[in-house]
N, CA, C and O atoms as a GROMACS GRO file, in nm:
protein
  296
    1MET      N    1  -1.314  -1.016   0.350
    1MET     CA    2  -1.216  -1.027   0.337
    1MET      C    3  -1.195  -1.141   0.237
    1MET      O    4  -1.295  -1.212   0.254
    2ASP      N    5  -1.118  -1.198   0.141
    2ASP     CA    6  -1.097  -1.314   0.121
    2ASP      C    7  -0.962  -1.303   0.090
    2ASP      O    8  -0.892  -1.203   0.075
    3ASP      N    9  -0.930  -1.451   0.081
    3ASP     CA   10  -0.802  -1.484   0.021
    3ASP      C   11  -0.834  -1.510  -0.139
    3ASP      O   12  -0.943  -1.532  -0.191
    4GLY      N   13  -0.681  -1.499  -0.212
    4GLY     CA   14  -0.716  -1.491  -0.344
    4GLY      C   15  -0.583  -1.561  -0.391
    4GLY      O   16  -0.499  -1.594  -0.307
    5LEU      N   17  -0.562  -1.586  -0.534
    5LEU     CA   18  -0.422  -1.653  -0.544
    5LEU      C   19  -0.416  -1.574  -0.699
    5LEU      O   20  -0.504  -1.579  -0.785
    6CYS      N   21  -0.279  -1.498  -0.708
    6CYS     CA   22  -0.266  -1.395  -0.841
    6CYS      C   23  -0.272  -1.530  -0.967
    6CYS      O   24  -0.225  -1.642  -0.950
    7PRO      N   25  -0.336  -1.484  -1.082
    7PRO     CA   26  -0.347  -1.607  -1.164
    7PRO      C   27  -0.225  -1.587  -1.245
    7PRO      O   28  -0.197  -1.664  -1.337
    8ASP      N   29  -0.137  -1.466  -1.206
    8ASP     CA   30  -0.002  -1.460  -1.308
    8ASP      C   31   0.119  -1.562  -1.257
    8ASP      O   32   0.174  -1.648  -1.325
    9CYS      N   33   0.143  -1.530  -1.134
    9CYS     CA   34   0.226  -1.571  -1.074
    9CYS      C   35   0.227  -1.675  -0.967
    9CYS      O   36   0.326  -1.734  -0.923
   10SER      N   37   0.099  -1.691  -0.929
   10SER     CA   38   0.032  -1.809  -0.817
   10SER      C   39   0.097  -1.746  -0.683
   10SER      O   40   0.133  -1.831  -0.601
   11ILE      N   41   0.116  -1.617  -0.648
   11ILE     CA   42   0.145  -1.577  -0.511
   11ILE      C   43   0.013  -1.560  -0.420
   11ILE      O   44  -0.064  -1.490  -0.487
   12VAL      N   45  -0.048  -1.594  -0.294
   12VAL     CA   46  -0.146  -1.571  -0.236
   12VAL      C   47  -0.148  -1.450  -0.178
   12VAL      O   48  -0.067  -1.409  -0.095
   13THR      N   49  -0.267  -1.376  -0.236
   13THR     CA   50  -0.287  -1.206  -0.216
   13THR      C   51  -0.432  -1.243  -0.127
   13THR      O   52  -0.500  -1.345  -0.134
   14LYS      N   53  -0.455  -1.122  -0.041
   14LYS     CA   54  -0.564  -1.077   0.023
   14LYS      C   55  -0.655  -0.996  -0.055
   14LYS      O   56  -0.609  -0.899  -0.115
   15CYS      N   57  -0.775  -1.024  -0.060
   15CYS     CA   58  -0.852  -0.949  -0.135
   15CYS      C   59  -0.975  -0.847  -0.026
   15CYS      O   60  -1.053  -0.903   0.051
   16VAL      N   61  -0.970  -0.732  -0.039
   16VAL     CA   62  -1.049  -0.667   0.076
   16VAL      C   63  -1.126  -0.592   0.008
   16VAL      O   64  -1.089  -0.556  -0.104
   17TYR      N   65  -1.259  -0.546   0.063
   17TYR     CA   66  -1.408  -0.480   0.030
   17TYR      C   67  -1.460  -0.423   0.109
   17TYR      O   68  -1.421  -0.452   0.222
   18HIS      N   69  -1.562  -0.322   0.101
   18HIS     CA   70  -1.604  -0.297   0.189
   18HIS      C   71  -1.753  -0.332   0.198
   18HIS      O   72  -1.814  -0.319   0.091
   19ARG      N   73  -1.819  -0.371   0.295
   19ARG     CA   74  -1.945  -0.450   0.295
   19ARG      C   75  -2.049  -0.393   0.198
   19ARG      O   76  -2.124  -0.455   0.123
   20ASP      N   77  -2.037  -0.271   0.216
   20ASP     CA   78  -2.128  -0.130   0.104
   20ASP      C   79  -2.098  -0.095  -0.023
   20ASP      O   80  -2.163  -0.021  -0.095
   21PHE      N   81  -1.940  -0.184  -0.061
   21PHE     CA   82  -1.936  -0.164  -0.186
   21PHE      C   83  -1.855  -0.284  -0.234
   21PHE      O   84  -1.733  -0.275  -0.244
   22PRO      N   85  -1.911  -0.379  -0.259
   22PRO     CA   86  -1.844  -0.544  -0.311
   22PRO      C   87  -1.781  -0.530  -0.432
   22PRO      O   88  -1.697  -0.610  -0.471
   23GLU      N   89  -1.818  -0.426  -0.497
   23GLU     CA   90  -1.752  -0.444  -0.640
   23GLU      C   91  -1.635  -0.321  -0.640
   23GLU      O   92  -1.612  -0.266  -0.748
   24ILE      N   93  -1.568  -0.281  -0.525
   24ILE     CA   94  -1.476  -0.191  -0.513
   24ILE      C   95  -1.361  -0.276  -0.434
   24ILE      O   96  -1.377  -0.299  -0.314
   25ARG      N   97  -1.239  -0.325  -0.506
   25ARG     CA   98  -1.188  -0.415  -0.405
   25ARG      C   99  -1.025  -0.377  -0.448
   25ARG      O  100  -0.990  -0.321  -0.552
   26ALA      N  101  -0.933  -0.427  -0.331
   26ALA     CA  102  -0.828  -0.426  -0.362
   26ALA      C  103  -0.751  -0.584  -0.315
   26ALA      O  104  -0.782  -0.664  -0.227
   27GLU      N  105  -0.654  -0.585  -0.404
   27GLU     CA  106  -0.595  -0.739  -0.361
   27GLU      C  107  -0.476  -0.711  -0.389
   27GLU      O  108  -0.432  -0.664  -0.493
   28CYS      N  109  -0.394  -0.756  -0.240
   28CYS     CA  110  -0.265  -0.687  -0.201
   28CYS      C  111  -0.191  -0.805  -0.152
   28CYS      O  112  -0.257  -0.908  -0.155
   29GLY      N  113  -0.060  -0.817  -0.104
   29GLY     CA  114   0.001  -0.949  -0.043
   29GLY      C  115  -0.052  -0.937   0.141
   29GLY      O  116  -0.057  -1.029   0.222
   30THR      N  117  -0.081  -0.816   0.159
   30THR     CA  118  -0.110  -0.834   0.279
   30THR      C  119  -0.255  -0.764   0.354
   30THR      O  120  -0.285  -0.667   0.284
   31VAL      N  121  -0.339  -0.776   0.452
   31VAL     CA  122  -0.431  -0.669   0.491
   31VAL      C  123  -0.406  -0.585   0.519
   31VAL      O  124  -0.500  -0.506   0.524
   32ALA      N  125  -0.282  -0.535   0.555
   32ALA     CA  126  -0.240  -0.366   0.571
   32ALA      C  127  -0.235  -0.294   0.451
   32ALA      O  128  -0.291  -0.186   0.429
   33GLU      N  129  -0.145  -0.377   0.353
   33GLU     CA  130  -0.160  -0.326   0.216
   33GLU      C  131  -0.292  -0.312   0.177
   33GLU      O  132  -0.329  -0.200   0.143
   34GLY      N  133  -0.374  -0.409   0.176
   34GLY     CA  134  -0.517  -0.348   0.118
   34GLY      C  135  -0.594  -0.295   0.149
   34GLY      O  136  -0.675  -0.260   0.063
   35THR      N  137  -0.613  -0.260   0.270
   35THR     CA  138  -0.712  -0.200   0.342
   35THR      C  139  -0.666  -0.037   0.297
   35THR      O  140  -0.748   0.052   0.275
   36ALA      N  141  -0.520  -0.020   0.291
   36ALA     CA  142  -0.468   0.108   0.259
   36ALA      C  143  -0.516   0.146   0.080
   36ALA      O  144  -0.566   0.250   0.038
   37TYR      N  145  -0.494   0.066   0.031
   37TYR     CA  146  -0.542   0.080  -0.113
   37TYR      C  147  -0.676   0.082  -0.115
   37TYR      O  148  -0.726   0.179  -0.171
   38LEU      N  149  -0.740   0.010  -0.074
   38LEU     CA  150  -0.910   0.001  -0.033
   38LEU      C  151  -0.942   0.114   0.000
   38LEU      O  152  -1.061   0.130  -0.027
   39ALA      N  153  -0.888   0.222   0.056
   39ALA     CA  154  -0.943   0.347   0.122
   39ALA      C  155  -0.882   0.434  -0.004
   39ALA      O  156  -0.953   0.524  -0.049
   40SER      N  157  -0.784   0.415  -0.047
   40SER     CA  158  -0.777   0.512  -0.167
   40SER      C  159  -0.852   0.480  -0.267
   40SER      O  160  -0.919   0.579  -0.299
   41ARG      N  161  -0.877   0.382  -0.339
   41ARG     CA  162  -0.984   0.350  -0.454
   41ARG      C  163  -1.123   0.397  -0.390
   41ARG      O  164  -1.203   0.451  -0.467
   42LEU      N  165  -1.157   0.381  -0.258
   42LEU     CA  166  -1.303   0.410  -0.249
   42LEU      C  167  -1.298   0.561  -0.256
   42LEU      O  168  -1.408   0.604  -0.292
   43ALA      N  169  -1.198   0.666  -0.232
   43ALA     CA  170  -1.151   0.789  -0.237
   43ALA      C  171  -1.178   0.868  -0.385
   43ALA      O  172  -1.225   0.980  -0.406
   44LEU      N  173  -1.122   0.748  -0.492
   44LEU     CA  174  -1.109   0.767  -0.641
   44LEU      C  175  -1.249   0.778  -0.666
   44LEU      O  176  -1.282   0.883  -0.721
   45HIS      N  177  -1.350   0.687  -0.637
   45HIS     CA  178  -1.485   0.632  -0.638
   45HIS      C  179  -1.572   0.755  -0.598
   45HIS      O  180  -1.659   0.783  -0.681
   46GLY      N  181  -1.563   0.836  -0.483
   46GLY     CA  182  -1.587   0.902  -0.422
   46GLY      C  183  -1.604   1.078  -0.477
   46GLY      O  184  -1.686   1.168  -0.458
   47GLU      N  185  -1.452   1.059  -0.568
   47GLU     CA  186  -1.444   1.192  -0.636
   47GLU      C  187  -1.519   1.196  -0.762
   47GLU      O  188  -1.524   1.295  -0.835
   48GLY      N  189  -1.577   1.085  -0.784
   48GLY     CA  190  -1.672   1.061  -0.944
   48GLY      C  191  -1.801   1.048  -0.915
   48GLY      O  192  -1.882   1.021  -1.004
   49ALA      N  193  -1.845   1.070  -0.756
   49ALA     CA  194  -1.989   1.070  -0.725
   49ALA      C  195  -2.078   1.145  -0.772
   49ALA      O  196  -2.059   1.266  -0.761
   50GLN      N  197  -2.202   1.096  -0.837
   50GLN     CA  198  -2.274   1.169  -0.903
   50GLN      C  199  -2.364   1.262  -0.825
   50GLN      O  200  -2.432   1.352  -0.875
   51ASP      N  201  -2.358   1.233  -0.712
   51ASP     CA  202  -2.431   1.293  -0.610
   51ASP      C  203  -2.405   1.286  -0.474
   51ASP      O  204  -2.327   1.206  -0.422
   52ALA      N  205  -2.492   1.401  -0.396
   52ALA     CA  206  -2.400   1.390  -0.236
   52ALA      C  207  -2.474   1.279  -0.166
   52ALA      O  208  -2.413   1.255  -0.062
   53TRP      N  209  -2.577   1.202  -0.180
   53TRP     CA  210  -2.608   1.094  -0.111
   53TRP      C  211  -2.474   0.983  -0.125
   53TRP      O  212  -2.417   0.938  -0.026
   54ARG      N  213  -2.435   0.946  -0.272
   54ARG     CA  214  -2.322   0.863  -0.289
   54ARG      C  215  -2.206   0.898  -0.235
   54ARG      O  216  -2.135   0.815  -0.178
   55ARG      N  217  -2.169   1.040  -0.246
   55ARG     CA  218  -2.037   1.071  -0.162
   55ARG      C  219  -2.074   1.027  -0.026
   55ARG      O  220  -2.008   0.934   0.020
   56GLU      N  221  -2.172   1.079   0.050
   56GLU     CA  222  -2.159   1.014   0.186
   56GLU      C  223  -2.166   0.909   0.217
   56GLU      O  224  -2.131   0.873   0.330
   57LEU      N  225  -2.222   0.810   0.107
   57LEU     CA  226  -2.217   0.655   0.127
   57LEU      C  227  -2.051   0.620   0.179
   57LEU      O  228  -2.007   0.578   0.286
   58ILE      N  229  -1.982   0.661   0.046
   58ILE     CA  230  -1.849   0.655   0.033
   58ILE      C  231  -1.736   0.687   0.144
   58ILE      O  232  -1.639   0.626   0.190
   59ASP      N  233  -1.802   0.822   0.164
   59ASP     CA  234  -1.696   0.894   0.288
   59ASP      C  235  -1.718   0.778   0.425
   59ASP      O  236  -1.625   0.747   0.499
   60ARG      N  237  -1.837   0.735   0.437
   60ARG     CA  238  -1.857   0.625   0.577
   60ARG      C  239  -1.804   0.535   0.553
   60ARG      O  240  -1.764   0.473   0.651
   61ALA      N  241  -1.776   0.480   0.427
   61ALA     CA  242  -1.732   0.355   0.376
   61ALA      C  243  -1.553   0.399   0.409
   61ALA      O  244  -1.492   0.329   0.489
   62ILE      N  245  -1.489   0.506   0.346
   62ILE     CA  246  -1.376   0.547   0.399
   62ILE      C  247  -1.330   0.567   0.532
   62ILE      O  248  -1.213   0.562   0.571
   63ALA      N  249  -1.444   0.595   0.607
   63ALA     CA  250  -1.438   0.596   0.749
   63ALA      C  251  -1.387   0.461   0.826
   63ALA      O  252  -1.297   0.429   0.904
   64ASP      N  253  -1.506   0.396   0.755
   64ASP     CA  254  -1.489   0.255   0.836
   64ASP      C  255  -1.420   0.171   0.831
   64ASP      O  256  -1.416   0.073   0.905
   65VAL      N  257  -1.320   0.209   0.694
   65VAL     CA  258  -1.160   0.131   0.688
   65VAL      C  259  -1.065   0.214   0.712
   65VAL      O  260  -0.957   0.176   0.666
   66LYS      N  261  -1.062   0.320   0.771
   66LYS     CA  262  -0.967   0.381   0.857
   66LYS      C  263  -0.984   0.347   0.994
   66LYS      O  264  -0.885   0.348   1.067
   67GLY      N  265  -1.086   0.320   1.035
   67GLY     CA  266  -1.086   0.274   1.146
   67GLY      C  267  -1.036   0.151   1.172
   67GLY      O  268  -0.961   0.129   1.266
   68PHE      N  269  -1.080   0.051   1.076
   68PHE     CA  270  -0.999  -0.087   1.059
   68PHE      C  271  -0.879  -0.069   1.046
   68PHE      O  272  -0.826  -0.180   1.047
   69ILE      N  273  -0.803   0.011   1.032
   69ILE     CA  274  -0.684   0.021   1.009
   69ILE      C  275  -0.623   0.065   1.108
   69ILE      O  276  -0.506   0.032   1.126
   70GLU      N  277  -0.690   0.150   1.194
   70GLU     CA  278  -0.638   0.194   1.333
   70GLU      C  279  -0.655   0.115   1.403
   70GLU      O  280  -0.579   0.123   1.500
   71GLN      N  281  -0.718   0.040   1.406
   71GLN     CA  282  -0.778  -0.069   1.512
   71GLN      C  283  -0.656  -0.208   1.482
   71GLN      O  284  -0.604  -0.275   1.572
   72SER      N  285  -0.641  -0.218   1.388
   72SER     CA  286  -0.536  -0.312   1.359
   72SER      C  287  -0.398  -0.284   1.381
   72SER      O  288  -0.311  -0.370   1.396
   73GLU      N  289  -0.380  -0.142   1.385
   73GLU     CA  290  -0.260  -0.091   1.428
   73GLU      C  291  -0.251  -0.079   1.575
   73GLU      O  292  -0.178   0.006   1.627
   74GLY      N  293  -0.309  -0.144   1.631
   74GLY     CA  294  -0.309  -0.140   1.780
   74GLY      C  295  -0.333  -0.017   1.866
   74GLY      O  296  -0.330  -0.027   1.989
   0.00000   0.00000   0.00000
């Protein structure tokens, strides 16, 4: 997770990504929004996975993100 700055409006954003897929990022106003969006972006990449191995890695990353969301919610 990194802090960012929107280049268009100069609003501070949160950039979240999974350690195994740093190229798939989500930038939102809060960590909660970012992690939810990241889970959906990972799911989209999983749908296009070319083999079962890659799909399994993405599924694990989605589970990690969902676990983080649940832990954050308390």
